[in-house]
Every structure is written in C-alpha cells, then in structure tokens.
N, C-alpha and C positions, 0 to 999 in steps of 0.2 A: 690401537691396543684392544684386545678382546675384553669384554666385560667379565669381571670375575663372577663366578657362579656362587650363589648362596647355597649352603649345604644344610641338610636336615640331620636327623639323628643317626642315619645309617652309615654315612661316610665318616670314617675315623673310629668306628666301633671295633673293639678288640674281640672279634667273633671267631669261634671255632668253625671249621669248614662245614658248610651245609651238606656236602657230599660225603663227609666222614663216615656216618653210619652205614651208608651203602658200601663203602670200600671195606670197612672192617667186618661186615657181615657177609660179604661176597655177592651182594645184590648188584654192584656195579659190574657191567659187562664190557670187557675189553674186546678188541677185534677177534682174537682167537677163541673167545668164549661162545661165539655164535655158531650153532650147528644147524644147518639147513637139511631138509629132506634130500636124501640121495647124495650126501656130501662125500667127496673123495679127498684123499690126502696127497699132497705133492711135496716132493723133496728135491732140492737142487743137487745136482752133481756139479762140483766146482773143479777148476783146473788145478793140477798139481805142479804146474810150471808157471813161470811169470812172463815168458815171451816165446811165441812160436805158433804152432797150430795143432789142432786135434786131427790125427790121421786115422783114428779108428775108435769105435765104441761097440761093445758087444750088446747091441740092442736086443738080439734074439734071446740071449741068456737072461737079461733083465725082464723081458716080457713073458718069459716062460715061468718066472717065479710066481707061485700062487698068490693071488690077490692083486698083482700088477695089472693095470688096465691099459696103460699106454706109456710110451717113452716119447717125450717131445724133444726133438733135435732140430738143427738147422734144416734138415730135409723135409720136415713136416710141420714146422711151426706155422700157425696161421699168418697170412700176410697182413701187413700193416698199411694204413693209408698214408703214413708219413714216416720217413726215415727216423729211427731212434737216435741218429746222430744230429738231427736238426735241433738247433738251439732255440730256446724260448726265453731270451733275455738273461739277466744275471742269475735267475733261479732255475734255469733249465739246463741240466747237464746231459751229456751223451749217455745213453743207456746201453747195456749189454743184454740183448734180447734174442740170442741165438741167430743173429742175422748171417753169420758165416762161421768158419772153423777157426778163425784167428783168435789167439790168446794174447791179451794185452797186460794182464797182471795176475798174480797168484790169487786163487779163490774166485776167479771169474766164473759165473755160471756157464756151463757148457752143455747141459741137458737138464731136463726135468722129468722125474719119474712120478707117475700118477697111479695111485693104488687105492684099494678099498680101506686099507689101514695104514697108519703111520709106519708101523713096523715093516710092512711089505714094501712100502715106498723106499724106506731107508735101505733095506736089503737090496732092492732093485738098483738103487744108485750105486751100491758097492759092486754089484755084478757087472756094471758097465765096463769096468776095467779099461779106462781110456788109454790110448796110445798117442804119443806126441812126436812131432818134429820140433826140436828146441832150437832157440837162437840165443846168442849172447845177451846177457842181462846186465843192465846198469841200474844200480840203486845208490843211495847215499846222496851226499851234497857236493861231491866232486864231479866236475865236468864243465863243459862249455856253457855258460849261462846265457839266457836270452833276457832281453830288456822288454818287459811288457808295457803296454799302454796304460792298463788299468789293473787294479788289485781289488780283492774282495768283491763287493757288489758293484764295483764301478768307480772307485776312488782313483784319482790320478796316481800313477806309480811313482812319480817324482814331484816333490813340492819343496819349497823353501824360499829363503830371502836372505839378503845380506851377503857379505864376503866371508865365507867360513874359513878359508885359508888364512886370510888376514886376521880374523878373530883368534884362531889358534896360535898364530905367530905372535900376537900381542899378549897372550895369556901369561900370567904369572905361574900357573900350574896347569899341566895338561895330563890327561890320561887317555890311553887308547886300549881298548879291551874287546875281545871277541867272546860272545856267549852263544852256546848252542842249546837248543831245546829239542827234545825228542818228539817223534811222531806219536800222536795219541789217537786211539780208535774209539768210535762211538760204541758205547756199551750200556745203553739204557736198560733199566730193569726189564722192560718189555721189549723183546726183539721186534724187528720188522715182521709184520704179519698181514695176511690178506685172506679174506673169504670172499670169493667172487662167484656171481651167479648171473647167467644170461637168460633173458626171455626175448627171443628174436634179437632186435638190435637195442634192447634196453638192458642196462647193466646195473646190478646192485653190488656194492662193494663195501665190506666192513674192513676198515684199515685205519691205523693211527695216522693222523695228519695234523700238521701245524698250519696248513694253508689249504682249506677245502676248495676255495675258488681256483687257486693255481693248479691243484690236483685235477679238478674237473676239466679245466681247459686243456691240460696236457693229455689226459686220457681221451678226450673228445678228438683232439688233433691226431693222435696216434691211430685211433680206430675209425676215424671218419664218420663219427655219429654226432648228432646235436648234443650240446651240453645238457639240455633238458632230459635226455634219455639216460642220464647217469645219476644214480642215487648213491652218495657216499655217506656212510655212517661212521662217526668217530666221536662217540660220547666221552670216552676216557682214553688217556694216553698214559702209559707207564714210563714217562720221561720222553723228551724229544731232543732238546739241546741243539737244535739245528738239523739233526739227521732226518727228521720227519717233516722238514719244511718244503720238501719237494718229493714227488713220487720217485721211487728207486726201482732198480731192475727186478728185485724179487716180487714186488707188488704187481708190476706189469706182467711178469711171467705167470703169476697166478691167474690173471685175467685171460691171458692167452691159453693157458691150460684148460680153463673152464670152457672157452670157446672150442677148443680142439675136441674135447670129449663130450660136450653137450650136457654136462652136469656141474653142480656147484663144486668148487675146489677150494681147499684151504692149504696155504703155504706159509710156514713159519720158518724164518732163518734159524739155523742152529747157532749156538754161541760162537763157534769158531768161524762161521760164515759171516759174522759181523765184521770181521777183518777183511775188508775188500770192497764189496759192492754197495755198501751203504754209507761210505764216506768217513773221513778222518781229518784231524788237524795235522798239517804237514810239519815235518822237521824244519828248523830254521838255524841259520848261522848269522848272527847279528854283530856287526862291528860298530862300536860307539867311540867317537872321539869328542871329548869335552875339554873346553878351555875355560879357565876362571881367573879372575883377578885376585889380588891378595885378600880382598874382603869376601871372596867366595861367590861373587856374582858372575854368572856365565858370560863369556865373551864369544863362544861359538858352541854349537850343538850339531853334530853330524851323526846320523843314524842310517846305516846301510843294512838292508836285509837281503840275504840269499836264502831262498827256500826251494822246495820241490813242487813240481806239478807233473801230471802224467804226460806221456808222449802224444796222447790223442785228444786231449781236451785242455781247457784253461780254467784253473782257479788258483790264484796267487794269494797265499796267506798275507794279509795286509798288516804285518807287524809294525811297520813304521808310521802308520797313521796316527797312533797315539802320541808320538813325539811332536805332532803338529799342533797340539792343543793343551800341552801339559805345563811346560816351564818357559819362563820368559828368557829370551836370549836375543842379542842384536843380530845374530846370524844363525841360520838353521838350514840344514839339508836333510831331507828324508827321502831315501831312494830304495828301490826294490829290483832284484833280479831273481831269476828262477832257473833251475836245472830240470830238464825233461828226463824223467826216469821211468822205469817199468813198474809203476804202481797204479792203483786206481786213483781217479781224480780226487784230490782233497775237496772238502766242502766246508760249509759253515759249522763251527763248533763253539759252544758257549763262549761269548766274547771273542769272536774270530778277529785275530790281529791284536786287539788290546790285551788279551791274556798272554800271548807269547811276547808281545812287544814290551809290556810293562815289566816283566821279570828282568829283562835286559836293561831297561832304562833305570829301574830302581836299584839294581845292582851297581850300575855305573855311577849313579849319584852317590851311592854309599862309598864306592872306591874313591871318588873325588873328595868326599868329606874326610876320609881317613888321610888322604894326602895333605889336606888343609888343616888337619887336626881340629876339625870343626864338628859339632854335634850334627848328625844327619838331619834331624828335624829343623835345626836352625838353617842349614844349607837350603832346604826346600823353601823355607819362609823367605830367605833372601832372594830367591828366584821365583817367587810367586807371580803367576801371570794374571794381571788385572784385566787384560783382554786376551782373546784367543790369539796365540802367537802368529799363525800363518794368515788367517783372514783379517786380523785386527778388529774383529767385531767385539762389542761388549758382550759379556755373558748375560743371558736372560736372568740368571741368578747364579750365585756362587757362594756357598757357605763353607768352603774348604778350610778357611782359617778356623772356623768353629769346630770342624771335624778334627783338625789337628789338636786343638786345645782340649776338647772334651775327651778324645781318645787318649792323649798323652796323660792327662790327669788321672783318668780311670786306671790306666796301665801302671802308672808310677814312673813314667819315663824320665823324670827329672833326676832320679838317682842313678841313671845309667852311667857307668864309667866310659870314657871315650875309647880307651885302649882295649884290645881284645884279651881274652883269657884272664879276666880279672875276677870272675865270679864262679863260685861252686856251690852246689847244694849240700845238704847234710850227708849225702851218700858219696860225695866226692865227684859227682858229675859236673862237667863244665856247663855253665849257664850262659846263654847269649840272648841279647835283646836286639831286635831289628824292626824296622818300619818300612812302609811303602805307601805311596799315594795311589788312590783308586779313582778311576774316572771312566765314564761310559756315555756315549751320546744319548740325548733325549730326543727320540724321533717318533714319527707317527706315519702310519699308512692310511689308506682310505677304507671306510667301513660303512655299512648301512644297518639299520635296526628298525624293528616294528614294535609298537606298543599298543595294547588294547586295554581299556578300562571297561569293566563289565558292570551290569546293573547291580550286582551284589557288593560292589565296592572293591572287588579284587582286580588284579591286573595280570596280564600275560605279556612278557617282553621276549623278543626273539632276535637272535643274530647268530650267524654261523661262525662263532668263535670256538676256541679250543681250550680245554683244560688238560694240560700235560703234567699236572701236579703242582702248578703254581698257585692254585686256588681260585681260578676264574669263576667257577660255579658260585663262589661266595662274593668275591669282590665286585663282579659285574652286577650281581643282584643288589648289592648295597648301593652302587651308583644309580641303577635303575630306580630303586625305591625312592631315593632322594629326588631324582628327576621328576617322578610322578607325585611327590608329596604324599607317599603312602608308607605305612609301617612295612618293614621287611617281610613280615609273615603274610602280608596280603599280596605279595608279588611272586609270581612263578616265572622262572627264567628257563628259556629253551635255547640250548646251544648244541653244537656237535654234529650237525648234518647239513649237507649242502643245499637242501631245499628251503633253508631259511635265508633271510637277507645276508648278503656277503659281509662277513664279520672281519675281513682282512686277515692279516698274518699274525700268528702268535710266534714272533721271533724278533730279534733285535731289541728286546726289552720294550716292545711297542704295544703289546696286546691290550693291556688295561687302558692305556690312554686312548688308543684307536677305537676299540669297541665300546669303551666306556663313554666317550664323547657321543658316539652314535646313539647309544641307549639313552643317555641324558637328553639329547636333542629330540629323540622320538617321544620321550616322556613329556618334555616341554611342549611339543606340538599337540599332544593329547590334551594337556592342560589348557592350551590355547583354544582348542575346539570345545572343551567343556565350558570355558569362560564365555565363548561366543554364544553358546546356548543360554547361559544364565543371564548375562548382562543385557541381552535383548528380550528377555522374558519379563513382562510386567509383574508376574506373580513371584519372581525371585527377589530375595532380599539384596541381591547383587545388581538388580536392574539399574542401568544407567552408569555403572562404574567404569565401563570400558575395559577391554582385555588387559591393558597395562595396569589397571587399578585394582586387580585381585591377585592373591597369592594362594598357593596350595600348600597345605600342611595337614598331616594326620587324616588324609582322605576327605578333606573339606576345602572349599574355596571360601576365602574371606576377603572383605574389602580392606585395602591397605590403609585407607583413611579412617576406617571404623571396624576393627577386627571382630567386634561383637556381631556384626552383620555377616553371617556365613551360612553355608549349607553344604551337605555332603554330596559327593559325586553321585551316590545312588539317588538322592532326591532330584538332582538336576536331570539325570537320565530318565527317571520315572515320569517327571512332568513333561519331558520332551517326547515320551513314548518310544524311547530308544532302548535296545538291549545292551548296546555297547557303543563306544566311540573309539576309533583307532587312528593312528597316524604313523608316519615314518620319519626317521631322522638319519643324518649322515654325520660322520666324523672324519676329519682330515686336518692336516697341518695348515696353518695360516701362512700363505706364501710371503706375505709382507713381513711377518714376524721372523720367518726363517731367513729372509734376506737381511734383516736388520740385526739379528742376535745370533750368537753362538749358544747352543743349548746342550748342556751336559749335566749329568749327576756327578757328584764328587764324594770322596771319602778318604779315610786314612786307616791303615791297618797296622797294629802293633803285635809282634809275635815274640814269644819266649820259647827257646829250645833247650833241651838237655842233651848233652853229648858225652858218651862214654869215652874218656881220654885214651883208653887202651884198645877198645874194639871199634871205635868210630861209629857206634850205633847212635842214631838220632831219634829223639822223640820231641814232638811239639807239645809243650806243657800248658801253653796259655795263648789265646788269641783274643784281642779286643779290636773290633772294627767300629768306626764312627762314620755314618753315611748321611749325606743330605741329598734327598731325591724328591723335592717338592712336597706336595700334599700327600699324606699317607692315607690310603683308603682303609686299610685294615692292618694295624700294627703287628698282630700275631702272624699274619701271612707274610708281611714284609720281613720280619725277623727270620722267618723260615727260609725265605729266599736268600737273605744275606748269609745265613748259616750254610746253606747249600753251596753258595759261591765260595765261601771261605774254606769249606771242606774240599772243594775241587782245587783250591789253591794249595792245600796240603798235599793233595794227590799230585798236582803239577810239580811242586817243589821237590818231593821226596820219593814218589812211587811210580808214577805212570810212564811207561816206556815200551813201545812196540819194538821188539828186537827182530831183525831180519837177517837172513843168511845172505851175505853179499855175493856169494857165488851163484845162488839159485834164485834169489829174490823171493824166497818163501819165508813165511813167518816161523819164528821159533817159540813164540809164547802166545798163540792165539787161543787162550783160554783164561778163565778167571782164577786159576791156580797160580799161573806164572805171569800174567799181565796184572801187575799189582795195583790194587785200589785200596784206599783207606777202609778199615773196618772200625767198629766201635772203639776198640782198644787204641787206635791211632788218633782218635779225635780228642782234643784237649777240652778243658773248660773254655767255653766260648761266650763272648758277649757281643751283642750288636746294639750300638747306640743309635737311636733315630734322632738325628739332628734336625731341629726345626728349620724349615726353609719355605718361603712363599715365593712363587714364581708367577708373575702376572702376565708373562708372555708366551710360555711354552704351550699352553692351551687353556681354555677357560676354566677347566677343572683344576689346573695347576699340578697335574700329575706327571711325574717322570718314571721311567721304568726302573725296576730293581733286580731283574732276573740275572743280569750278567756282571754288574759292577763289583760284586763280592769277590770274584776270582781275581780281578785286577788289583794289584797292590799286595795281595796276600802271598803269592808265591815269592815275590821279591822280598817281602818282609821276612819270610822264613829263610831265604838264602842269606840275607844280611845278618840274621840272628845266628846262623851257623858260623859265619865268619867271625862274629863278635865272640862267640863261645870258643872257637878254636884257633883263630888267627890264620886259617886256611881259606883262601878265596877259591871256591869251586865255580867254574864258569860253564860247566857242562851239566845241564839240567835234564833229569832229576839228579839231586845230590844223593849219592849212595855211599855206603861206608868205605868201599874200595877207593873212591875218589878222595876221601879224606885221608886214608892211610897210605895211599900211593904217593 
C-alpha cells in the first residue's frame, strides 16, 4: 500500500481559478488567436453526400477568385510518410486527408481552399461546386451487426458470470425493456482550430490538445520527422470532452496546407463542420433484462448494447461496461454489437459508455422498482455491490451509501410518493422525482514533471498537461505547492506545450491524479536534494538529521524531532553557492494496487421535473448530486466539474439529438439553432455535495477524477422523474414532448 501523502495548506483550499483574470480580460490566447507573419486562411470544403466519390471540382473558378492562393485537393496534397489509415492504438483513428476521391460520410473534407482572407477562402470553397457519383447509404441502427472483440479504449466486448437464463427463470419479477439513445456531436465552445507554420522540416503548431505527447507522436509519424522537430502550443482549450484527445483531420489538413503554400496557415472548423470529422457519441439501442426476487434482490442482470460504427474504422461505444461494476447480482451478462453505417467514426465523448449506459440501467432499475412497488432508492440499496461484480475485487474505497443518504436528505426524497402522477405545483404542473446512481472509473496514465527551487525561494514547476476548462492551471499549482512545501504564490506553473515533460492525457478523468502525482514527486525530489545539501553541511541547523529526518513547510526545512531547528530554502542554496536545485518526478498507477482493487468514484443524483399535463413541456426544476471522489484538491473547481456534468445530463435526457436524413445520410440540424443544448433558462437550481472519502490505494494523493462522473446518473434520474410526473415511460432518449403526448 502506498504511503499516504501529508498535505500542506494549498490542497483542499477553495480557490478561484488562477487563470480567471486572463480569461475575462482576453489575455488568454487560444489557438485561433495566434496571428503569424504572412498568415493565410484555410477553409475546408466538405462533402454534400454520405457515400460515393467526388467526380469533379471547379478548382479554376475557386483559384480565380480574388485573394485565393491555392486549392488543395487529392491531386496536389503533399505526400505523407505514413498512411492516414494507419492505426496508433486505441487513440489513433483513421484520418481523412484528401488521400483519394472517396467519400465515406457527410461533411468529410474533400478540398481545402487557402486564401489571404477568411472571406476569400470561404467564397473559394463555395465556388468549387463539387460533383459526385453517389452510392446507396445506410444509417441508423438497423442492419446486420458485427460482434467486436473490444469496445471503447480496449475493454472486452463481452463479460459476465453465472447463469443469466436460470436467474431470470427463478425470478419473482422480471422486466425486459429496450432503450435508445441518440447520437451526440462534439460542440465545444472552441471549435477545432490550427495555426501551422513550417521552417524547413520543423513545425510549429498552435492547436487545442488534450494529449500533447500523443499529438506529437502522430504528427511525427505522418510527416516522417523527428518528434523534437515539432513544437505544439496548447495553453488554453475552450472545452475538449474527448474530441481533442487525438489530432483530427482538420488539424492535419492545416499542416498540409502550410507545407503546400510555404506560409503559415490558420484553419478553424465552421460550426456545421463539427458534425463529422471531429467525432461524436454514437447512437445506441440497449436491451436490459432484469430478474428479482420478492424482496427486490436481483437474480440476473443482462445488458446488451447495439451501437453504430463507421464502415471504415472501429470505435464501439462501450455502454455495457458500467453494468459490470454497478449492482450486485448472482448472474450478469454485458455484451456489445455494432452496425457498420455511413457515418464518421465515433470517438470518446464525456463519460464514453458510462453516460449512455447509465441512462438505460437507471431507467431499468426504476421500472423494476415500480413493478415491485418498491422505493427506487431502497431497491438500489438492496442490490448494493460490496465488491466489483465482474472482477470480485474489493473497492479501493466506496462511499456510495453516504452519497445516497446525504443526497436523499438534502433533496427530501423521503416524502416521495411511490406511484406516479401524485404531485402538482401551484400552477397545476405535474411534479416528478427521480434518482440515479453515478459512477466512473478512477484511472491514471503516466506523466513526468520537473521542479526547480530558486535562490530567492520561489519555484518553477513544469509538465505538459492541459487546461480545457477544468481548472488545471489552479489545481496542479496547488498540488505542486504542497509537494514543495511552499506557499502557492511562490510557485509558477508551466503547462500547455510539448517541450515540457510529458504530462500525460487530460481525459478519462485522469489529468489531476496523473500530472498531480508527477508534480508532487518532482517537488519531493527537490526537497530531498535540498535536504541532502543541508544535513551534510556542518554549518546548517539541520546537520546530521538525515534526509528522512526533515520536513518542508512554508519554504523552510525543519528537523522532525526539533521543528525549532530550521532554515529557509534560500539559506540552504546560498550557503551551498547554488542558484537553484531541480529534479524530476513521475506519476503512474501502482500495478499492485490496480491488480488488488477496483477503483471508482461514486455518486447519487436526485432530480425534480415539472411537466405541463396538456402540452408535455418538460422543465428540470431541481438537481441535487452527492459525489464521493477521494481527496478534493479544490472544492470550488470540483463543484464546477460536477455542475458541468449534471448540465450535460440535462442535455442528454431532454435536448441533445443529431437528426439525420435516412435517405441521404446528411445532417438535418448541424447548427446550434436546431441541435439543442441547454441554455441558462433550462438549468435548474443545482447543488453538488462533496461527500468525504479517503482512499489509501488509488494513489498516494488519494485523488479520483471528477470530470465525467456528473453526467452518469443525471440523465437517468431525469428520465425517472419524467415517468414519476406523468406515468409515461419514455425509452427513446432524449425525451421530447411529442414522445410524451404520442
């Protein structure tokens, strides 16, 4: 078991974002804000069909337009050192880089117009007037499914134990229900953008990235240049949510365009172009079969997922993996199939699998509770998993009972009537209450960091991590300050470009734990180096204490056996004649702990909805979430993450839905006017309760991720609240008024 880390004053402090002033004053520079000398603007022309090939482009008309410099097509696109179809593990998807005239999905890039101004490039793209040879299109979830080997980032497509058929046969009560979730498309506030500039075979790239090391490796492979020749700058991201975890086609097209014309090029996807080449969450059709005894304990749990993937690549939405760690059952089956259709390849999207899977599971549990005439919370407590169901491992920590209790008490759940349509507000609107369980794995990747303590007592800490809005500029600085035993104001954090030590991936709710451990360990290594100087110096009050016999706090080292005997970092360095001392540290999961324990964050979400009985209009009026995620680095930032996840749960349950013409495979609502997302008026009074939890196994800092757990549980809680208000069970998500009235 790793030794628990002692914390100073910074970890746990409820601090505002250190980068906040730069963001509100405009000093923070996002990728598209960089303007280089000689900069040209590039605009993608995208396909107006979903399957077939481009038979003609009016390149002459486009290049004749004033300001247009060049049109990049399959005929003149610079050659790559490696095929864009080559895979780089679970995070390397096939790219569309004008390698031929084939069209594989709607909105696929088919040309890039490069011009002196954005307006000229936009008009040039229109003038291309593409011609096509079309082929029959297949979209939707109907078709011959394939059975994959793996889903998501490599989880087994099938898992389970026990005899599910026998368990269902022995059950007192069974339910079988099918739930569908709509496709959702990445629409971060900041679209995918790139400013690319070549000097010989050296590339400078300003682009939003959740994984600088992965981006560097992919670009180096594609262009056949050393990784050291690539400088990627990504100081700020206007949202990522998985879509910026790997480089996408628009970013590489910007690099190719800059190479073609020999000048810096900026390419920013238009909002409608976010629907296609930058990834999405695939639609699902999930069938749940649950059996229970008379007391409500499960006898069998069968969760089958049918989802979509593209014809040309593989990513399977892992909706069933959440069923493997959520509820106790003597028999469980979790399986996946996929239909290949004419869409762009789905990718990771906030809580991939868990978000889509949890809404189906939590709805099914609610249906079972209604059949048993049992309170939904009581049903979940009766099937509480004391160990992870599939692996049988003990949890490294699990405070879910506390989440249930605190959330229910704050919400007032005890006064909920069991039957639906029993509550109305003063205006006659139907009131419904629902709940859902939240969970997300607590994982870590590998990271490195560097720390330097200088003669003036200040420190610089560096790691190539990423702030995509979650507050990494602040939380990582807090961890680094405590690791160094310095006040936060004495520490400068450097993140956001790839010439820093590899900070790992900001995804999978891993960024704080991964980079935080690396920063903490780098700080501890610096403290050890300072202690080495002091305890071996006869002039030091720490002389003879030994490295283990001193502790750092407030910029000073003190003897553990006599804290009055201390000296500052500056004094130690001055006497040693040193300007600074530096060291590196790494962060990674403990293989022994991973093997011994199941590691997850947990929570419970309670929702209240108001439904117009005549019009079917739904409003979420109240949300309370209680979450346990280990040690909290910054309560303010953690609540912000929970709120963001819960808001996405509202979007998932009631709003978000990419509509596609089944005849053509083209989008019907690829804009933010018709692709509905919650606005301020849609968001209720929200509360996020931070449930105390100490985890001695997940990592020495005791940190679990919080970025994705908020969406799990929330959509299901809202769906259940709609049923409780109306008595109508809608199994097609999102729930819209036509589904209630129909």
